[in-house]
VOVO-865919 format. One record per residue (C-alpha): x, y, z; residue in three letters. Coordinates in nm, 2 decimals, padded with zeros to 4 digits. Layout:
VOVO-865919
+--------+--------+--------+------+
!     xx !     yy !     zz ! type !
+--------+--------+--------+------+
!      X !      Y !      Z !  ALA !
...
+--------+--------+--------+------+
end
This chain:
VOVO-865919
+--------+--------+--------+------+
!     xx !     yy !     zz ! type !
+--------+--------+--------+------+
!  16.75 ! -01.54 ! -11.10 !  MET !
!  16.39 ! -01.42 ! -11.05 !  ARG !
!  16.11 ! -01.63 ! -11.18 !  SER !
!  15.88 ! -01.50 ! -11.46 !  THR !
!  15.55 ! -01.46 ! -11.29 !  PHE !
!  15.21 ! -01.37 ! -11.45 !  LYS !
!  14.84 ! -01.37 ! -11.35 !  ILE !
!  14.57 ! -01.38 ! -11.61 !  LEU !
!  14.19 ! -01.38 ! -11.59 !  PHE !
!  13.98 ! -01.53 ! -11.87 !  TYR !
!  13.63 ! -01.67 ! -11.94 !  LEU !
!  13.54 ! -02.03 ! -11.96 !  LYS !
!  13.31 ! -01.99 ! -12.26 !  LYS !
!  13.25 ! -02.36 ! -12.32 !  ASN !
!  13.06 ! -02.39 ! -11.99 !  ASN !
!  12.78 ! -02.12 ! -12.00 !  PRO !
!  12.52 ! -02.10 ! -11.72 !  LYS !
!  12.14 ! -02.11 ! -11.79 !  PRO !
!  12.12 ! -01.73 ! -11.74 !  ASN !
!  12.38 ! -01.67 ! -12.01 !  GLY !
!  12.68 ! -01.59 ! -11.78 !  THR !
!  13.01 ! -01.78 ! -11.80 !  VAL !
!  13.26 ! -01.86 ! -11.52 !  PRO !
!  13.57 ! -01.64 ! -11.47 !  VAL !
!  13.89 ! -01.84 ! -11.44 !  MET !
!  14.24 ! -01.75 ! -11.32 !  GLY !
!  14.57 ! -01.87 ! -11.46 !  ARG !
!  14.91 ! -01.85 ! -11.28 !  ILE !
!  15.21 ! -01.87 ! -11.51 !  THR !
!  15.56 ! -01.92 ! -11.36 !  ILE !
!  15.86 ! -02.00 ! -11.57 !  ASP !
!  15.64 ! -02.14 ! -11.85 !  GLY !
!  15.44 ! -02.37 ! -11.62 !  THR !
!  15.06 ! -02.30 ! -11.58 !  ILE !
!  14.81 ! -02.37 ! -11.30 !  SER !
!  14.45 ! -02.27 ! -11.34 !  GLN !
!  14.17 ! -02.21 ! -11.08 !  PHE !
!  13.81 ! -02.09 ! -11.07 !  SER !
!  13.75 ! -01.74 ! -10.94 !  CYS !
!  13.40 ! -01.84 ! -10.81 !  LYS !
!  13.22 ! -01.58 ! -11.01 !  MET !
!  13.01 ! -01.57 ! -11.33 !  ASN !
!  12.98 ! -01.27 ! -11.57 !  VAL !
!  12.80 ! -01.17 ! -11.89 !  PRO !
!  13.05 ! -01.25 ! -12.18 !  PRO !
!  12.95 ! -00.93 ! -12.37 !  ASN !
!  13.10 ! -00.71 ! -12.09 !  LEU !
!  13.43 ! -00.89 ! -12.07 !  TRP !
!  13.75 ! -00.71 ! -12.19 !  ASP !
!  13.98 ! -01.00 ! -12.30 !  THR !
!  14.29 ! -00.78 ! -12.32 !  LYS !
!  14.24 ! -00.62 ! -11.98 !  ALA !
!  14.11 ! -00.93 ! -11.81 !  GLY !
!  13.81 ! -00.75 ! -11.65 !  ARG !
!  13.47 ! -00.62 ! -11.71 !  LEU !
!  13.41 ! -00.29 ! -11.90 !  THR !
!  13.19 ! -00.01 ! -11.80 !  GLY !
!  13.10 !  00.15 ! -11.46 !  LYS !
!  12.79 ! -00.06 ! -11.37 !  SER !
!  12.76 ! -00.19 ! -11.01 !  THR !
!  12.83 ! -00.54 ! -11.14 !  LEU !
!  13.14 ! -00.43 ! -11.33 !  ALA !
!  13.28 ! -00.23 ! -11.03 !  VAL !
!  13.21 ! -00.52 ! -10.78 !  LYS !
!  13.36 ! -00.78 ! -11.01 !  THR !
!  13.67 ! -00.58 ! -11.09 !  ASN !
!  13.73 ! -00.51 ! -10.72 !  LEU !
!  13.71 ! -00.89 ! -10.65 !  ALA !
!  13.95 ! -00.96 ! -10.93 !  LEU !
!  14.19 ! -00.70 ! -10.80 !  ASP !
!  14.18 ! -00.86 ! -10.45 !  LYS !
!  14.25 ! -01.21 ! -10.60 !  ILE !
!  14.55 ! -01.06 ! -10.78 !  ARG !
!  14.68 ! -00.90 ! -10.46 !  VAL !
!  14.63 ! -01.22 ! -10.26 !  ASP !
!  14.81 ! -01.43 ! -10.52 !  ILE !
!  15.10 ! -01.19 ! -10.53 !  ASN !
!  15.13 ! -01.21 ! -10.15 !  ARG !
!  15.13 ! -01.59 ! -10.16 !  HIS !
!  15.39 ! -01.58 ! -10.43 !  TYR !
!  15.62 ! -01.37 ! -10.21 !  GLN !
!  15.55 ! -01.59 ! -09.90 !  GLU !
!  15.62 ! -01.92 ! -10.09 !  VAL !
!  15.94 ! -01.77 ! -10.23 !  MET !
!  16.06 ! -01.65 ! -09.89 !  GLN !
!  15.97 ! -01.97 ! -09.71 !  THR !
!  16.08 ! -02.24 ! -09.96 !  ASP !
!  16.34 ! -02.05 ! -10.17 !  GLY !
!  16.17 ! -02.16 ! -10.50 !  PHE !
!  15.82 ! -02.13 ! -10.64 !  VAL !
!  15.60 ! -02.31 ! -10.88 !  THR !
!  15.26 ! -02.22 ! -11.03 !  ALA !
!  15.09 ! -02.51 ! -10.84 !  ASP !
!  15.25 ! -02.41 ! -10.51 !  LYS !
!  15.12 ! -02.06 ! -10.54 !  VAL !
!  14.77 ! -02.18 ! -10.65 !  LYS !
!  14.75 ! -02.42 ! -10.36 !  ASN !
!  14.87 ! -02.16 ! -10.11 !  ALA !
!  14.60 ! -01.92 ! -10.24 !  TYR !
!  14.33 ! -02.19 ! -10.22 !  LEU !
!  14.45 ! -02.32 ! -09.89 !  GLY !
!  14.51 ! -02.67 ! -10.03 !  LEU !
!  14.76 ! -02.87 ! -09.84 !  GLY !
!  14.83 ! -02.58 ! -09.61 !  VAL !
!  14.75 ! -02.59 ! -09.24 !  LYS !
!  14.56 ! -02.27 ! -09.16 !  GLN !
!  14.71 ! -02.20 ! -08.81 !  ASP !
!  14.54 ! -01.92 ! -08.61 !  THR !
!  14.70 ! -01.69 ! -08.37 !  PHE !
!  14.47 ! -01.74 ! -08.07 !  LEU !
!  14.48 ! -02.12 ! -08.11 !  THR !
!  14.86 ! -02.11 ! -08.08 !  LEU !
!  14.84 ! -01.86 ! -07.79 !  PHE !
!  14.59 ! -02.08 ! -07.60 !  ALA !
!  14.81 ! -02.39 ! -07.65 !  LYS !
!  15.11 ! -02.19 ! -07.52 !  HIS !
!  14.91 ! -02.09 ! -07.21 !  ASN !
!  14.80 ! -02.44 ! -07.15 !  GLN !
!  15.15 ! -02.57 ! -07.16 !  GLU !
!  15.27 ! -02.28 ! -06.94 !  PHE !
!  15.01 ! -02.36 ! -06.67 !  SER !
!  15.17 ! -02.71 ! -06.63 !  ARG !
!  15.50 ! -02.55 ! -06.54 !  LYS !
!  15.37 ! -02.32 ! -06.27 !  VAL !
!  15.52 ! -02.41 ! -05.94 !  GLY !
!  15.82 ! -02.57 ! -06.10 !  TYR !
!  16.01 ! -02.33 ! -06.33 !  ASN !
!  15.74 ! -02.08 ! -06.40 !  ARG !
!  15.56 ! -01.83 ! -06.17 !  ALA !
!  15.18 ! -01.80 ! -06.12 !  GLN !
!  15.21 ! -01.42 ! -06.18 !  ALA !
!  15.37 ! -01.48 ! -06.52 !  SER !
!  15.09 ! -01.72 ! -06.62 !  TYR !
!  14.83 ! -01.47 ! -06.51 !  SER !
!  14.99 ! -01.20 ! -06.73 !  LYS !
!  14.98 ! -01.43 ! -07.03 !  TYR !
!  14.61 ! -01.50 ! -06.96 !  CYS !
!  14.53 ! -01.13 ! -06.94 !  THR !
!  14.73 ! -01.06 ! -07.26 !  LEU !
!  14.53 ! -01.34 ! -07.43 !  TYR !
!  14.20 ! -01.17 ! -07.33 !  LYS !
!  14.32 ! -00.83 ! -07.46 !  HIS !
!  14.42 ! -00.97 ! -07.80 !  ILE !
!  14.10 ! -01.16 ! -07.82 !  GLU !
!  13.90 ! -00.84 ! -07.76 !  SER !
!  14.11 ! -00.65 ! -08.01 !  TYR !
!  14.06 ! -00.91 ! -08.29 !  ILE !
!  13.68 ! -00.91 ! -08.23 !  ILE !
!  13.67 ! -00.53 ! -08.24 !  GLN !
!  13.91 ! -00.47 ! -08.53 !  GLU !
!  13.86 ! -00.77 ! -08.75 !  TYR !
!  13.50 ! -00.86 ! -08.66 !  LYS !
!  13.61 ! -01.22 ! -08.61 !  ARG !
!  13.70 ! -01.45 ! -08.32 !  ASN !
!  14.05 ! -01.53 ! -08.45 !  ASP !
!  14.30 ! -01.45 ! -08.73 !  ILE !
!  14.54 ! -01.66 ! -08.93 !  PHE !
!  14.90 ! -01.64 ! -08.84 !  LEU !
!  14.98 ! -01.53 ! -09.19 !  LYS !
!  14.77 ! -01.22 ! -09.13 !  GLU !
!  15.00 ! -01.10 ! -08.86 !  LEU !
!  15.19 ! -00.79 ! -08.98 !  ASN !
!  15.32 ! -00.45 ! -08.86 !  LEU !
!  14.97 ! -00.31 ! -08.90 !  ALA !
!  14.84 ! -00.57 ! -08.65 !  PHE !
!  15.12 ! -00.48 ! -08.40 !  VAL !
!  15.06 ! -00.11 ! -08.43 !  ASN !
!  14.69 ! -00.15 ! -08.41 !  GLY !
!  14.71 ! -00.36 ! -08.09 !  PHE !
!  14.94 ! -00.10 ! -07.93 !  GLU !
!  14.68 !  00.17 ! -08.02 !  HIS !
!  14.41 ! -00.04 ! -07.87 !  TYR !
!  14.59 ! -00.09 ! -07.55 !  LEU !
!  14.66 !  00.29 ! -07.52 !  ARG !
!  14.31 !  00.40 ! -07.61 !  THR !
!  14.07 !  00.12 ! -07.51 !  GLU !
!  14.26 ! -00.02 ! -07.21 !  ARG !
!  14.43 !  00.30 ! -07.10 !  ASN !
!  14.76 !  00.11 ! -07.05 !  CYS !
!  15.09 !  00.30 ! -06.98 !  SER !
!  15.39 !  00.27 ! -07.21 !  THR !
!  15.56 !  00.03 ! -06.97 !  ASN !
!  15.26 ! -00.19 ! -06.95 !  THR !
!  15.23 ! -00.20 ! -07.33 !  ILE !
!  15.61 ! -00.28 ! -07.35 !  TRP !
!  15.55 ! -00.58 ! -07.12 !  CYS !
!  15.26 ! -00.70 ! -07.32 !  TYR !
!  15.45 ! -00.67 ! -07.65 !  MET !
!  15.73 ! -00.89 ! -07.50 !  ILE !
!  15.46 ! -01.15 ! -07.45 !  GLY !
!  15.33 ! -01.11 ! -07.81 !  VAL !
!  15.68 ! -01.13 ! -07.94 !  LYS !
!  15.72 ! -01.46 ! -07.76 !  HIS !
!  15.42 ! -01.62 ! -07.92 !  ILE !
!  15.53 ! -01.48 ! -08.26 !  VAL !
!  15.88 ! -01.64 ! -08.20 !  ALA !
!  15.71 ! -01.98 ! -08.14 !  ILE !
!  15.52 ! -01.95 ! -08.47 !  ALA !
!  15.83 ! -01.85 ! -08.66 !  ARG !
!  16.06 ! -02.12 ! -08.51 !  ASN !
!  15.80 ! -02.39 ! -08.60 !  SER !
!  15.78 ! -02.26 ! -08.96 !  GLY !
!  15.42 ! -02.15 ! -08.93 !  GLN !
!  15.50 ! -01.78 ! -08.99 !  LEU !
!  15.74 ! -01.67 ! -09.26 !  ALA !
!  15.77 ! -01.29 ! -09.19 !  ILE !
!  15.84 ! -01.10 ! -08.87 !  ASN !
!  15.54 ! -00.88 ! -08.78 !  PRO !
!  15.76 ! -00.68 ! -08.55 !  PHE !
!  16.01 ! -00.57 ! -08.82 !  ALA !
!  16.02 ! -00.19 ! -08.80 !  GLY !
!  15.84 ! -00.18 ! -08.47 !  TYR !
!  16.00 !  00.01 ! -08.18 !  LEU !
!  15.89 !  00.07 ! -07.82 !  ILE !
!  16.11 !  00.13 ! -07.52 !  SER !
!  16.01 !  00.14 ! -07.15 !  PRO !
!  16.00 !  00.47 ! -06.97 !  GLU !
!  16.24 !  00.51 ! -06.68 !  GLN !
!  16.03 !  00.55 ! -06.37 !  LYS !
!  16.15 !  00.71 ! -06.04 !  ASP !
!  16.16 !  00.41 ! -05.81 !  ARG !
!  16.08 !  00.53 ! -05.46 !  GLY !
!  16.27 !  00.44 ! -05.14 !  PHE !
!  16.25 !  00.56 ! -04.78 !  LEU !
!  16.48 !  00.81 ! -04.63 !  SER !
!  16.64 !  00.75 ! -04.29 !  LYS !
!  16.39 !  00.98 ! -04.13 !  GLU !
!  16.09 !  00.80 ! -04.29 !  GLU !
!  16.22 !  00.46 ! -04.19 !  LEU !
!  16.26 !  00.57 ! -03.83 !  ASN !
!  15.91 !  00.71 ! -03.84 !  SER !
!  15.78 !  00.38 ! -03.97 !  LEU !
!  15.96 !  00.18 ! -03.70 !  VAL !
!  15.86 !  00.40 ! -03.41 !  ASN !
!  15.49 !  00.45 ! -03.51 !  ALA !
!  15.22 !  00.29 ! -03.29 !  GLU !
!  15.04 !  00.04 ! -03.50 !  MET !
!  14.66 !  00.01 ! -03.52 !  LYS !
!  14.65 ! -00.37 ! -03.45 !  ASN !
!  14.86 ! -00.69 ! -03.47 !  ALA !
!  14.80 ! -00.72 ! -03.84 !  GLN !
!  14.93 ! -00.38 ! -03.91 !  TYR !
!  15.23 ! -00.45 ! -03.69 !  GLU !
!  15.30 ! -00.77 ! -03.87 !  LEU !
!  15.30 ! -00.60 ! -04.21 !  VAL !
!  15.52 ! -00.32 ! -04.08 !  ARG !
!  15.77 ! -00.57 ! -03.94 !  ASP !
!  15.78 ! -00.77 ! -04.26 !  LEU !
!  15.84 ! -00.45 ! -04.46 !  PHE !
!  16.12 ! -00.35 ! -04.23 !  VAL !
!  16.26 ! -00.70 ! -04.25 !  PHE !
!  16.29 ! -00.67 ! -04.63 !  SER !
!  16.44 ! -00.32 ! -04.59 !  CYS !
!  16.73 ! -00.48 ! -04.41 !  PHE !
!  16.78 ! -00.79 ! -04.63 !  CYS !
!  16.64 ! -00.69 ! -04.97 !  GLY !
!  16.40 ! -00.99 ! -05.02 !  LEU !
!  16.09 ! -00.95 ! -05.23 !  SER !
!  15.74 ! -01.03 ! -05.10 !  TYR !
!  15.73 ! -01.38 ! -05.26 !  SER !
!  16.08 ! -01.46 ! -05.13 !  ASP !
!  15.98 ! -01.36 ! -04.77 !  VAL !
!  15.66 ! -01.56 ! -04.80 !  LYS !
!  15.85 ! -01.87 ! -04.90 !  ASN !
!  16.13 ! -01.83 ! -04.64 !  LEU !
!  16.17 ! -02.13 ! -04.42 !  THR !
!  16.40 ! -02.23 ! -04.13 !  ARG !
!  16.60 ! -02.43 ! -04.37 !  ASP !
!  16.71 ! -02.11 ! -04.54 !  ASN !
!  16.88 ! -01.98 ! -04.22 !  LEU !
!  17.23 ! -02.11 ! -04.20 !  LYS !
!  17.54 ! -02.02 ! -04.00 !  THR !
!  17.82 ! -01.96 ! -04.24 !  SER !
!  18.20 ! -01.99 ! -04.22 !  PHE !
!  18.23 ! -01.65 ! -04.06 !  ASP !
!  18.01 ! -01.76 ! -03.76 !  GLY !
!  17.72 ! -01.53 ! -03.86 !  HIS !
!  17.37 ! -01.62 ! -03.95 !  LEU !
!  17.28 ! -01.60 ! -04.32 !  TRP !
!  16.98 ! -01.63 ! -04.54 !  ILE !
!  17.07 ! -01.88 ! -04.82 !  ILE !
!  16.79 ! -01.90 ! -05.08 !  THR !
!  16.70 ! -01.89 ! -05.45 !  ARG !
!  16.49 ! -01.60 ! -05.58 !  ARG !
!  16.15 ! -01.72 ! -05.70 !  GLN !
!  16.14 ! -01.47 ! -05.99 !  LYS !
!  16.49 ! -01.54 ! -06.14 !  THR !
!  16.58 ! -01.87 ! -05.98 !  ASN !
!  16.92 ! -01.73 ! -05.89 !  THR !
!  17.12 ! -01.77 ! -05.57 !  ASP !
!  17.07 ! -01.50 ! -05.30 !  SER !
!  17.30 ! -01.49 ! -04.99 !  SER !
!  17.23 ! -01.22 ! -04.73 !  ILE !
!  17.40 ! -01.19 ! -04.39 !  ARG !
!  17.13 ! -01.12 ! -04.12 !  LEU !
!  17.19 ! -00.79 ! -03.93 !  LEU !
!  17.04 ! -00.74 ! -03.58 !  GLU !
!  16.71 ! -00.59 ! -03.69 !  VAL !
!  16.60 ! -00.88 ! -03.92 !  PRO !
!  16.72 ! -01.13 ! -03.66 !  LYS !
!  16.51 ! -00.97 ! -03.39 !  ARG !
!  16.21 ! -00.97 ! -03.62 !  ILE !
!  16.26 ! -01.34 ! -03.70 !  ILE !
!  16.28 ! -01.42 ! -03.32 !  GLU !
!  15.96 ! -01.21 ! -03.26 !  LYS !
!  15.75 ! -01.42 ! -03.48 !  TYR !
!  15.89 ! -01.76 ! -03.38 !  LYS !
!  15.61 ! -02.01 ! -03.34 !  GLY !
!  15.35 ! -01.81 ! -03.53 !  TYR !
!  15.34 ! -02.06 ! -03.82 !  THR !
!  15.23 ! -02.42 ! -03.82 !  ARG !
!  15.47 ! -02.53 ! -04.09 !  ASP !
!  15.85 ! -02.46 ! -04.14 !  ASN !
!  15.79 ! -02.11 ! -04.27 !  ARG !
!  15.94 ! -01.82 ! -04.08 !  ILE !
!  15.66 ! -01.57 ! -04.11 !  PHE !
!  15.28 ! -01.58 ! -04.13 !  PRO !
!  15.27 ! -01.36 ! -04.44 !  VAL !
!  14.93 ! -01.21 ! -04.55 !  PRO !
!  14.84 ! -01.17 ! -04.92 !  SER !
!  15.04 ! -00.92 ! -05.12 !  ASN !
!  14.72 ! -00.71 ! -05.18 !  GLY !
!  14.65 ! -00.70 ! -04.81 !  SER !
!  15.02 ! -00.60 ! -04.73 !  CYS !
!  15.01 ! -00.31 ! -04.99 !  ASN !
!  14.67 ! -00.19 ! -04.87 !  ASN !
!  14.79 ! -00.18 ! -04.51 !  ILE !
!  15.12 ! -00.02 ! -04.61 !  LEU !
!  14.93 !  00.26 ! -04.79 !  LYS !
!  14.74 !  00.34 ! -04.46 !  LYS !
!  15.06 !  00.32 ! -04.25 !  ILE !
!  15.23 !  00.56 ! -04.49 !  ALA !
!  14.95 !  00.81 ! -04.45 !  LYS !
!  14.97 !  00.77 ! -04.07 !  GLN !
!  15.34 !  00.84 ! -04.07 !  CYS !
!  15.33 !  01.12 ! -04.32 !  GLY !
!  15.54 !  00.93 ! -04.58 !  ILE !
!  15.49 !  01.09 ! -04.92 !  LYS !
!  15.64 !  00.79 ! -05.12 !  THR !
!  15.38 !  00.56 ! -05.26 !  ARG !
!  15.44 !  00.27 ! -05.02 !  LEU !
!  15.42 ! -00.08 ! -05.16 !  THR !
!  15.60 ! -00.39 ! -05.04 !  TYR !
!  15.85 ! -00.36 ! -05.32 !  HIS !
!  15.97 ! -00.02 ! -05.19 !  VAL !
!  16.15 ! -00.22 ! -04.92 !  SER !
!  16.39 ! -00.37 ! -05.19 !  ARG !
!  16.45 ! -00.02 ! -05.32 !  HIS !
!  16.53 !  00.10 ! -04.97 !  THR !
!  16.77 ! -00.19 ! -04.91 !  PHE !
!  16.96 ! -00.12 ! -05.24 !  ALA !
!  16.97 !  00.26 ! -05.20 !  THR !
!  16.96 !  00.37 ! -04.83 !  LEU !
!  17.11 !  00.07 ! -04.65 !  LEU !
!  17.37 ! -00.06 ! -04.89 !  THR !
!  17.49 !  00.16 ! -05.18 !  ILE !
!  17.47 !  00.48 ! -04.98 !  SER !
!  17.67 !  00.31 ! -04.70 !  GLN !
!  17.95 !  00.23 ! -04.93 !  GLY !
!  17.86 ! -00.13 ! -05.01 !  VAL !
!  17.99 ! -00.21 ! -05.37 !  PRO !
!  17.71 ! -00.25 ! -05.62 !  ILE !
!  17.85 ! -00.59 ! -05.72 !  GLU !
!  17.79 ! -00.71 ! -05.37 !  THR !
!  17.44 ! -00.56 ! -05.36 !  VAL !
!  17.36 ! -00.73 ! -05.69 !  SER !
!  17.46 ! -01.07 ! -05.55 !  ARG !
!  17.26 ! -01.02 ! -05.23 !  MET !
!  16.95 ! -00.92 ! -05.42 !  MET !
!  16.98 ! -01.22 ! -05.66 !  GLY !
!  16.99 ! -01.01 ! -05.98 !  HIS !
!  17.10 ! -01.19 ! -06.30 !  THR !
!  17.23 ! -00.86 ! -06.44 !  ASN !
!  17.41 ! -00.58 ! -06.26 !  ILE !
!  17.21 ! -00.33 ! -06.48 !  LYS !
!  16.90 ! -00.43 ! -06.28 !  THR !
!  17.07 ! -00.33 ! -05.96 !  THR !
!  17.17 !  00.00 ! -06.11 !  GLN !
!  16.80 !  00.08 ! -06.18 !  ILE !
!  16.71 !  00.01 ! -05.81 !  TYR !
!  17.00 !  00.18 ! -05.65 !  ALA !
!  17.02 !  00.56 ! -05.64 !  LYS !
!  17.30 !  00.77 ! -05.51 !  ILE !
!  17.16 !  00.99 ! -05.23 !  THR !
!  17.29 !  01.35 ! -05.17 !  LYS !
!  17.43 !  01.23 ! -04.84 !  GLU !
!  17.64 !  00.96 ! -05.02 !  LYS !
!  17.77 !  01.22 ! -05.27 !  ILE !
!  17.86 !  01.45 ! -04.98 !  SER !
!  18.05 !  01.17 ! -04.80 !  GLN !
!  18.24 !  01.07 ! -05.12 !  ASP !
!  18.33 !  01.43 ! -05.19 !  MET !
!  18.45 !  01.48 ! -04.83 !  GLU !
!  18.68 !  01.17 ! -04.87 !  VAL !
!  18.80 !  01.31 ! -05.20 !  LEU !
!  18.87 !  01.65 ! -05.04 !  SER !
!  19.10 !  01.49 ! -04.78 !  HIS !
!  19.29 !  01.29 ! -05.05 !  LYS !
!  19.35 !  01.60 ! -05.26 !  LEU !
!  19.43 !  01.83 ! -04.97 !  GLU !
!  19.81 !  01.85 ! -05.03 !  SER !
!  19.77 !  01.88 ! -05.41 !  LEU !
!  19.52 !  02.16 ! -05.37 !  GLU !
!  19.75 !  02.35 ! -05.14 !  LYS !
!  20.03 !  02.33 ! -05.40 !  GLN !
!  19.80 !  02.46 ! -05.67 !  ILE !
!  19.66 !  02.74 ! -05.45 !  ILE !
!  20.01 !  02.86 ! -05.38 !  GLU !
!  20.08 !  02.90 ! -05.75 !  ARG !
!  19.75 !  03.06 ! -05.84 !  VAL !
+--------+--------+--------+------+
end
């Protein structure tokens, strides 16, 4: 049963001020119980309309006062709804205290976000990646800038988070930061995570993302063709650094490891399995899942080539990711490769050219690449025209006798 809820404004005439004005009071009535509060304003009693609970006339004072009273009414109504939704029941005192901020901890969004980032930083190197921490730090700065620009404040209360905030932040990212849809999608996942923390701890009653929709755009993930890979392998490199980066890229083309996994690869990850072949047995840094890859001749030769180049147990002396991508860009230009070459293209090439297109089942590819979901592998792996041609040739041989029978009857 819904509570009876009423807001009334009246004058406290027994407490006039020296200038003749009297204080405006507010009264909240819920189910017959009353709670009163001061509206923090004084008005001339001769302008007060007792029935309407506001000032009469169109003077500047009347307009300003009436707008302030309307805002108080809207705020109290909002707190009434929040208390009802959070606690399941409501009293006049609870609504008044919520409106006045009495006994209610005023949690702010950026304070909660900063606390999350601080706790996240302690987990980096254990069960969290440095790159993920850096993304949260960047997201924090974007939200901080948005709040300053939009709200003219350094922070906002958690209770102020709503769909308008979410939509406004998306617009800010698109227009002020020139972010793509996929980048915004990634950022919104981070914001949702902070909002979930607030909701799970009881600091936020509503879900600001209710009614909000955004989906990532499907991007064409590049991979090298057989001809481009041959061109890369046979090209004369500018110096030893270029040759190292090229070899590392080719290594990942033949085993599907990401940049970070190659960088962390040690001799301990090389193991001879039950079949007598040498395997890479490791756990992916990004997903912490098992990845088992049998080494073919090309990666084995590359490992042997760089034996003794590192002082620790690592297999390769891997440059920074930025340096690798910068060098790969120049190598691609030298070799006439049109694909935007980054280190991650090697994983796409492994999934598409060297495994799926050669008939390796996608389930096997998914396990080798250390994916937690086969749908991720489906995004990486594309069926080339050559593979479709091969499959249709096999199908043609299988259906040859059936086709002959049908042709004879046509």
